[in-house]
C-alpha positions in Angstrom: 11.6 -63.7 65.5 13.0 -61.8 68.5 15.9 -60.6 66.3 13.6 -59.6 63.4 11.9 -57.6 65.9 14.5 -56.2 67.4 16.2 -55.1 63.9 12.8 -53.3 62.7 12.5 -51.2 66.1 16.0 -50.4 65.4 15.3 -49.2 61.8 12.3 -46.8 63.3 14.3 -45.4 65.7 17.0 -44.5 62.9 14.4 -43.2 60.7 13.0 -40.9 63.4 16.5 -39.8 64.3 17.0 -39.0 60.9 13.8 -36.9 60.5 15.0 -35.2 64.0 18.0 -34.2 63.2 16.6 -32.1 60.1 14.4 -29.7 62.5 15.5 -27.3 64.8 15.2 -27.8 68.7 11.7 -26.3 68.5 10.2 -28.3 65.9 11.7 -31.6 66.9 10.2 -31.4 69.9 6.8 -30.6 68.8 7.1 -33.5 66.2 6.2 -36.5 68.1 3.2 -36.2 69.8 2.7 -36.3 74.2 0.3 -38.9 75.8 -3.5 -37.9 76.2 -3.4 -37.8 78.8 -1.3 -34.4 80.3 1.5 -35.4 82.9 1.1 -39.3 82.3 4.6 -40.9 82.9 6.1 -43.0 80.5 5.8 -45.7 83.1 1.7 -45.4 83.1 1.7 -45.7 79.1 4.2 -48.4 79.6 1.6 -50.7 82.4 -1.5 -49.8 80.1 0.7 -51.3 77.2 0.4 -55.4 77.2 2.7 -56.9 74.9 0.9 -60.1 73.1 -2.3 -58.6 74.3 -3.4 -54.9 73.3 -4.5 -54.0 70.1 -4.1 -50.7 68.1 -7.3 -49.8 69.2 -6.5 -50.3 72.9 -3.5 -48.3 72.3 -4.7 -45.2 71.1 -8.2 -45.0 73.7 -4.7 -45.4 76.3 -2.2 -42.8 75.0 -3.8 -41.4 71.9 -2.2 -41.5 68.5 1.4 -41.3 68.1 3.8 -40.8 65.5 3.1 -43.7 63.0 5.9 -45.6 61.1 4.9 -48.6 59.1 6.7 -51.0 57.3 6.5 -53.0 53.9 6.6 -56.2 56.0 3.2 -55.0 57.7 4.9 -54.1 61.4 4.1 -50.7 62.7 6.1 -48.6 65.4 4.1 -45.7 67.0 6.3 -43.5 68.6 5.1 -40.6 72.1 7.0 -38.3 73.7 7.0 -37.8 77.6 8.5 -34.5 78.7 10.1 -34.3 82.2 10.7 -37.9 82.8 13.2 -38.8 85.4 14.8 -41.7 84.5 16.0 -44.0 88.3 19.4 -41.9 88.0 16.9 -38.4 88.5 18.6 -37.9 85.1 16.5 -34.4 83.6 15.1 -34.8 79.8 12.4 -35.9 77.7 12.3 -39.8 77.1 10.3 -41.6 74.1 7.9 -45.0 74.6 7.8 -46.6 71.7 5.3 -49.7 70.4 5.9 -52.2 67.9 3.2 -53.7 66.5 2.7 -57.3 64.6 0.9 -57.4 60.8 -2.1 -58.5 63.0 -2.3 -55.1 65.0 -1.4 -57.2 68.4 1.6 -54.9 70.5 4.6 -57.3 70.0 7.1 -54.6 72.0 7.4 -52.0 73.9 10.7 -49.7 75.0 11.4 -46.7 76.6 14.5 -44.8 75.3 15.4 -41.5 76.4 16.2 -38.8 74.1 
């Protein structure tokens, strides 16, 4: 099951990366929404989303609506982008927060990914 979820998450990232590569830099920045609260950190978003417990409604209320990728299997990925996130190494840039939902609408897994 874990391999399947990881595979679905990787496929979603590839799909989104393929879409972003056809856009110019400004369009790519605007394609993935930021969090509902201006200035919300990726870590705060991760802390607000509980795998195995949080539902789509919970995540939408806490973070807003992300870019949605739906799979035939019923799984769904929501992607958010945070500007000015500084990982532990203090590298500047943009970071994506990815949430994987099971077919039942409950969070299965989250991931932070530097862009």
